C-alpha positions as CSV (number, residue, x, y, z in Angstrom):
1,M,-11.3,5.8,15.7
2,P,-12.9,7.6,12.9
3,F,-11.9,5.9,9.6
4,E,-10.3,8.0,6.9
5,W,-8.7,7.0,3.6
6,K,-5.9,9.6,3.6
7,G,-2.3,10.2,4.2
8,V,0.5,7.6,3.9
9,M,-0.7,4.0,4.3
10,P,2.3,1.6,3.9
11,A,1.8,-1.6,2.1
12,L,3.8,-3.5,4.7
13,T,6.1,-6.4,3.9
14,T,5.6,-9.7,5.8
15,K,8.7,-10.6,7.8
16,F,10.0,-14.2,7.9
17,N,12.6,-15.9,10.0
18,E,15.2,-18.5,8.9
19,K,12.6,-21.3,9.4
20,D,10.2,-19.5,6.9
21,Q,7.9,-18.7,9.8
22,L,6.3,-15.2,10.5
23,D,8.8,-13.1,12.4
24,L,6.4,-10.9,14.5
25,S,9.3,-9.3,16.5
26,L,10.8,-7.9,13.3
27,F,7.4,-7.0,12.0
28,E,6.8,-5.0,15.2
29,K,10.2,-3.2,14.9
30,N,9.2,-2.0,11.5
31,L,5.7,-1.1,12.5
32,S,7.1,0.9,15.4
33,A,9.3,2.8,13.0
34,Q,6.3,3.5,10.7
35,L,4.1,4.8,13.6
36,A,6.9,7.1,14.9
37,A,7.2,8.6,11.4
38,G,3.5,9.5,11.4
39,I,1.9,7.1,9.0
40,N,-2.0,7.2,8.6
41,G,-2.8,3.5,8.3
42,V,-1.4,0.2,7.3
43,V,-2.3,-2.3,4.5
44,L,-1.5,-6.0,5.2
45,G,-1.5,-9.0,2.8
46,G,-0.8,-6.9,-0.4
47,T,1.7,-7.8,-3.2
48,L,4.5,-6.4,-1.0
49,G,3.1,-8.5,1.9
50,E,3.6,-11.7,-0.3
51,A,-0.1,-12.4,0.1
52,S,-0.1,-15.1,-2.6
53,V,2.0,-17.3,-0.4
54,L,0.5,-16.6,3.0
55,T,-1.9,-19.0,4.6
56,V,-5.2,-17.8,6.1
57,T,-3.8,-18.6,9.5
58,E,-0.8,-16.3,8.9
59,K,-3.0,-13.5,7.7
60,E,-5.1,-13.9,10.9
61,K,-1.9,-13.7,13.0
62,L,-0.7,-10.6,11.2
63,I,-3.9,-8.7,11.4
64,K,-4.6,-9.5,15.0
65,F,-1.0,-8.6,16.0
66,A,-1.1,-5.3,14.1
67,V,-4.6,-4.5,15.6
68,E,-3.2,-5.2,19.1
69,K,0.0,-3.2,18.7
70,I,-1.7,-0.2,16.9
71,N,-4.4,-0.2,19.6
72,G,-6.9,2.0,17.6
73,K,-4.4,4.8,16.7
74,I,-4.7,4.2,12.8
75,P,-6.6,1.9,10.6
76,V,-5.5,-1.7,9.8
77,V,-6.6,-2.7,6.2
78,L,-6.5,-6.3,4.8
79,N,-5.9,-6.7,1.1
80,I,-8.2,-9.3,-0.7
81,A,-6.8,-10.7,-3.9
82,E,-8.7,-13.9,-4.7
83,G,-9.8,-15.7,-7.9
84,S,-13.1,-16.9,-6.3
85,T,-15.9,-14.7,-5.2
86,N,-16.7,-17.2,-2.5
87,E,-13.2,-17.1,-1.2
88,A,-13.2,-13.3,-1.2
89,L,-16.4,-13.3,0.7
90,K,-14.8,-15.6,3.3
91,Q,-11.8,-13.3,3.6
92,A,-14.0,-10.3,4.0
93,K,-15.9,-11.9,6.9
94,L,-12.7,-13.1,8.5
95,A,-11.2,-9.6,8.3
96,K,-14.1,-8.2,10.3
97,E,-13.8,-11.0,12.9
98,W,-10.0,-10.4,13.2
99,G,-10.4,-6.7,13.9
100,A,-9.4,-5.2,10.6
101,D,-10.9,-1.6,10.0
102,G,-11.1,-1.8,6.2
103,L,-10.5,-3.8,3.0
104,M,-8.4,-3.2,-0.1
105,L,-10.0,-5.1,-2.9
106,L,-8.5,-6.3,-6.2
107,P,-10.5,-7.5,-9.2
108,P,-10.8,-11.3,-9.6
109,M,-7.4,-12.9,-9.9
110,R,-6.2,-15.2,-12.8
111,Y,-9.5,-14.8,-14.7
112,K,-9.8,-11.7,-16.9
113,A,-13.3,-10.7,-15.9
114,D,-15.3,-8.4,-18.1
115,D,-16.6,-5.1,-16.9
116,N,-20.0,-6.5,-15.7
117,E,-18.4,-9.5,-13.9
118,T,-15.8,-7.2,-12.3
119,V,-18.5,-4.8,-11.0
120,T,-20.7,-7.6,-9.8
121,Y,-17.7,-9.1,-8.0
122,F,-17.0,-5.9,-6.2
123,K,-20.6,-5.2,-5.3
124,T,-21.2,-8.7,-4.0
125,I,-18.2,-8.4,-1.6
126,A,-19.2,-4.9,-0.5
127,A,-22.8,-6.1,0.2
128,S,-21.5,-8.7,2.6
129,T,-19.7,-6.4,4.9
130,D,-19.9,-3.0,6.5
131,L,-16.1,-2.4,6.4
132,P,-15.0,0.5,4.2
133,I,-13.5,-0.7,0.9
134,M,-10.8,0.7,-1.4
135,I,-10.8,-0.6,-4.9
136,Y,-7.3,-1.3,-6.2
137,N,-7.1,-0.2,-9.9
138,N,-3.9,-1.6,-11.4
139,P,-4.5,-2.7,-15.0
140,V,-0.7,-2.7,-15.7
141,D,0.0,-5.7,-13.3
142,Y,-3.5,-7.3,-13.0
143,K,-4.9,-6.8,-16.5
144,I,-8.3,-5.5,-15.5
145,E,-9.0,-1.8,-15.7
146,V,-11.7,-0.3,-13.5
147,T,-13.0,2.4,-15.7
148,L,-14.9,5.6,-14.9
149,D,-18.1,3.9,-16.0
150,M,-17.4,1.0,-13.7
151,F,-16.7,3.4,-10.7
152,D,-20.0,5.1,-11.6
153,A,-21.8,1.8,-11.3
154,L,-20.0,1.2,-7.9
155,T,-21.4,4.4,-6.4
156,S,-24.5,2.4,-5.4
157,S,-22.3,0.5,-2.8
158,P,-22.0,3.0,0.0
159,N,-19.0,1.3,1.6
160,I,-16.9,1.4,-1.5
161,T,-15.3,4.7,-0.6
162,A,-11.7,4.9,-2.0
163,I,-9.6,4.0,-5.0
164,K,-6.0,3.0,-5.1
165,E,-5.0,4.7,-8.3
166,S,-2.3,2.6,-10.0
167,T,-3.0,3.1,-13.7
168,R,0.3,5.0,-14.1
169,D,-1.7,7.9,-15.6
170,V,-1.4,11.0,-13.4
171,T,-4.3,12.6,-15.4
172,N,-6.6,10.0,-14.1
173,V,-6.7,11.8,-10.7
174,T,-8.3,14.8,-12.3
175,R,-10.7,12.6,-14.3
176,L,-11.9,11.0,-11.1
177,K,-12.1,14.3,-9.3
178,N,-14.1,15.9,-12.1
179,K,-16.5,13.0,-12.3
180,F,-17.0,12.0,-8.8
181,G,-15.9,15.1,-6.6
182,D,-15.3,13.7,-3.1
183,R,-17.4,10.5,-3.6
184,Y,-14.2,8.5,-3.6
185,K,-11.0,9.2,-1.9
186,I,-8.0,8.7,-4.1
187,L,-4.7,7.1,-3.0
188,C,-1.8,6.9,-5.3
189,G,-0.4,3.3,-5.5
190,V,2.7,4.0,-7.6
191,D,5.7,5.4,-5.6
192,T,7.4,7.0,-8.6
193,I,4.4,9.3,-9.4
194,A,3.0,9.8,-5.9
195,M,4.2,13.4,-5.5
196,E,2.6,14.3,-8.8
197,E,-0.7,12.7,-8.0
198,L,-0.7,14.4,-4.5
199,V,-0.2,17.7,-6.2
200,M,-3.1,16.9,-8.5
201,G,-5.4,16.3,-5.5
202,A,-4.9,12.7,-4.4
203,D,-5.9,12.2,-0.8
204,G,-3.2,9.8,0.1
205,W,-0.4,7.3,-0.8
206,V,-0.4,3.5,-0.5
207,A,3.4,3.4,-0.5
208,G,6.1,0.8,-0.9
209,L,9.4,2.3,-0.1
210,V,8.0,3.7,3.0
211,C,8.7,0.3,4.4
212,A,12.4,1.2,4.5
213,F,12.1,5.0,4.5
214,P,9.1,5.9,6.5
215,R,10.1,9.5,7.6
216,E,11.0,10.6,4.1
217,T,7.8,9.3,2.7
218,V,5.5,11.0,5.3
219,A,7.6,14.1,4.9
220,I,6.8,14.4,1.2
221,Y,3.1,13.8,1.8
222,T,3.0,16.3,4.5
223,L,4.9,19.1,2.7
224,V,2.9,18.7,-0.4
225,K,-0.4,19.0,1.5
226,A,1.0,22.1,3.4
227,G,1.8,23.7,0.0
228,K,5.5,23.5,0.5
229,I,6.1,22.1,-2.9
230,A,9.7,23.1,-3.3
231,E,10.7,21.5,0.0
232,A,8.9,18.3,-1.0
233,L,10.5,18.3,-4.4
234,K,14.0,18.4,-2.9
235,I,13.3,15.2,-1.0
236,H,11.5,13.6,-3.9
237,R,14.4,14.1,-6.3
238,W,16.8,12.4,-3.9
239,F,14.2,9.6,-3.4
240,L,13.4,8.8,-7.0
241,P,16.1,6.2,-7.7
242,L,14.9,4.4,-4.6
243,L,11.1,4.8,-5.5
244,E,11.9,3.1,-8.8
245,L,12.5,-0.1,-6.9
246,D,8.7,-0.3,-6.4
247,I,8.0,-0.6,-10.1
248,H,9.8,-3.9,-10.8
249,P,8.6,-7.5,-10.6
250,K,11.1,-8.0,-7.8
251,L,9.8,-5.1,-5.8
252,V,9.5,-7.4,-2.7
253,Q,13.1,-8.5,-2.8
254,Y,14.3,-4.9,-3.5
255,I,12.3,-3.3,-0.8
256,K,13.1,-6.0,1.8
257,L,16.8,-5.5,1.0
258,A,16.3,-1.7,1.7
259,E,14.5,-2.5,4.9
260,A,17.4,-4.6,6.0
261,Q,20.0,-2.0,5.1
262,N,18.1,0.5,7.3
263,G,17.9,-2.0,10.2
264,I,14.1,-2.4,10.2
265,G,13.7,-5.6,8.3
266,S,15.4,-8.6,6.6
267,E,16.0,-9.9,3.1
268,L,14.2,-13.2,3.8
269,V,11.4,-13.9,1.3
270,R,9.1,-17.0,0.7
271,A,9.6,-19.2,-2.3
272,P,9.2,-19.1,-5.1
273,R,10.8,-15.7,-4.5
274,L,14.5,-16.0,-3.8
275,V,16.9,-13.6,-2.0
276,L,18.8,-11.5,-4.4
277,E,22.4,-12.6,-5.3
278,G,25.3,-11.8,-7.6
279,E,25.4,-8.8,-9.8
280,E,21.7,-8.0,-9.4
281,R,22.2,-7.8,-5.6
282,K,25.3,-5.6,-6.0
283,R,23.4,-3.2,-8.3
284,I,20.4,-2.9,-6.0
285,L,22.5,-2.5,-2.9
286,K,24.4,0.3,-4.6
287,I,21.2,2.2,-5.3
288,I,20.1,1.7,-1.7
289,N,23.4,2.5,-0.1
290,D,23.9,5.6,-2.3
291,G,20.5,6.8,-1.1
292,I,21.2,6.1,2.5
293,A,24.6,7.9,2.2
294,S,23.0,11.1,0.7
295,R,19.9,11.1,2.8
296,P,18.6,14.7,3.1
297,A,18.0,16.5,6.3
298,L,14.2,16.6,6.9
299,P,12.2,19.6,8.3
300,D,10.1,19.0,11.4
301,Y,7.2,17.8,9.3
302,L,5.4,16.3,12.2
303,S,4.8,19.8,13.6
304,I,3.2,20.9,10.4
305,N,-0.7,21.2,10.5
306,I,-2.4,20.1,7.2
């Protein structure tokens, strides 16, 4: 399978059962819906995947299970978000052993590294593996911005080949394209501005609400890349109230509730997260159910060549 950073790559949620164990059968049900919708890759162990509360053994089970079920059709990517360089190196080595096809790499967690420390961290991990790496640039949530100068320094690492662009600044797509051309593939990591960034030349979308609405997400990507902007915009305008669930601290609970309402997931989360209740749950349920009730008819986007 040739590896490409492109298209819709869901940041999949991790499914749990009532005993707080991995629910691989429910994970498979969601994964099957994603594959049928035409996704281009999956990212496991991200923020949406509740990585901070997963054990190494659970990550291994998820990666190996996904690799087996996907069977080479699309890439399986493991997210690495660690506070220690040594631990990140271990995770990179394990990812390769488990069969992952690529890595998504965040800056060091908890410690606010300076520019040189951050670049050194990325380069050290890249040098330890031959897996392709996507740098996750999200200064809003993780307080470290990977600047253009830092990405320039990272060009010497040949397997750092993509950027998950989550600065919330749509114009950053153009800055990156102007400076680096096709050296880095750019994938939008913020659902609410994904259509805009795709129009501006982003190569893909690491998506969140795709976990609950896979067909609509892939349809927008495909229509934009086919130049059918008006058709994509119609779906996007319906989708926006749902996409806004992705930019909240409780995005995991919100998106898992949406998965449950669509029959391809459950509300169960791992502590310290708690299942939604009371007025908050009613409010989020209304957004989700209103979206489901007004779901637009989609064109036959899978037949469109892009």
